[in-house]
C-alpha positions as CSV (number, residue, x, y, z in Angstrom):
1,M,11.1,4.8,-23.0
2,R,8.8,7.0,-21.0
3,Y,6.0,6.1,-23.4
4,V,6.5,2.4,-22.6
5,E,6.7,3.1,-18.8
6,A,3.4,5.1,-19.1
7,R,1.7,2.3,-21.0
8,I,2.9,-0.3,-18.4
9,D,1.6,1.9,-15.6
10,K,-1.7,2.4,-17.3
11,Y,-2.1,-1.4,-17.9
12,Q,-1.3,-2.2,-14.3
13,R,-3.8,0.4,-13.0
14,E,-6.5,-1.0,-15.4
15,E,-5.7,-4.6,-14.3
16,A,-5.9,-3.7,-10.6
17,Y,-9.3,-2.0,-11.3
18,R,-10.6,-5.1,-13.1
19,I,-9.5,-7.4,-10.3
20,Y,-10.9,-5.1,-7.6
21,T,-14.3,-4.8,-9.4
22,T,-14.5,-8.5,-10.1
23,R,-13.7,-9.5,-6.6
24,S,-16.2,-6.9,-5.2
25,L,-19.0,-8.3,-7.5
26,Q,-18.1,-11.9,-6.4
27,L,-18.4,-11.0,-2.7
28,M,-21.6,-8.9,-3.0
29,P,-24.1,-11.8,-3.0
30,Q,-22.5,-13.1,0.2
31,S,-23.0,-9.7,1.9
32,K,-19.2,-9.4,2.2
33,W,-16.9,-6.7,1.0
34,I,-13.2,-5.8,0.4
35,E,-11.7,-4.1,3.4
36,M,-9.4,-1.7,1.4
37,T,-10.5,0.9,-1.1
38,Y,-9.4,0.9,-4.7
39,L,-7.0,3.8,-4.0
40,D,-5.4,1.8,-1.2
41,A,-4.9,-1.0,-3.7
42,L,-3.1,1.4,-6.0
43,K,-0.9,3.1,-3.4
44,P,-0.7,0.9,-0.3
45,H,0.2,2.6,3.0
46,E,3.4,1.8,4.7
47,K,3.0,-0.6,7.6
48,E,2.9,1.0,11.0
49,K,6.0,0.9,13.0
50,S,6.2,-0.3,16.6
51,G,7.2,2.0,19.4
52,D,10.7,0.5,19.6
53,E,11.2,1.1,15.8
54,I,10.1,4.8,16.2
55,L,12.4,5.3,19.2
56,L,15.3,3.8,17.3
57,D,14.7,5.9,14.2
58,T,14.4,9.0,16.3
59,M,17.6,8.3,18.2
60,I,19.5,7.6,15.0
61,N,18.2,10.7,13.2
62,A,19.0,12.9,16.3
63,G,22.4,11.4,16.7
64,L,21.6,10.1,20.2
65,R,23.0,6.9,21.7
66,F,23.3,5.1,25.0
67,E,26.7,4.6,26.5
68,E,27.5,2.1,29.2
C-alpha cells in the first residue's frame, strides 16, 4: 500500500510542477509572474491568525478564563 501512496504523491508533485511551469511560461510574455514559489505550492503555509484567535488559543492552552 505504501508503494501506491508513494506513486500517488510523486504523480501529484509532478502534476503541480507541470502546472506551475506552464502557468509561469504563459505569464512571462505579459511581464507577469506567479506570486508564490513552487515550494509554497507543494506545502502551503497556514493562514495567519487574527489577534483575537491568538488570544483565545493562548487562554485555552493556559487554562485561563474570564468570570463575570
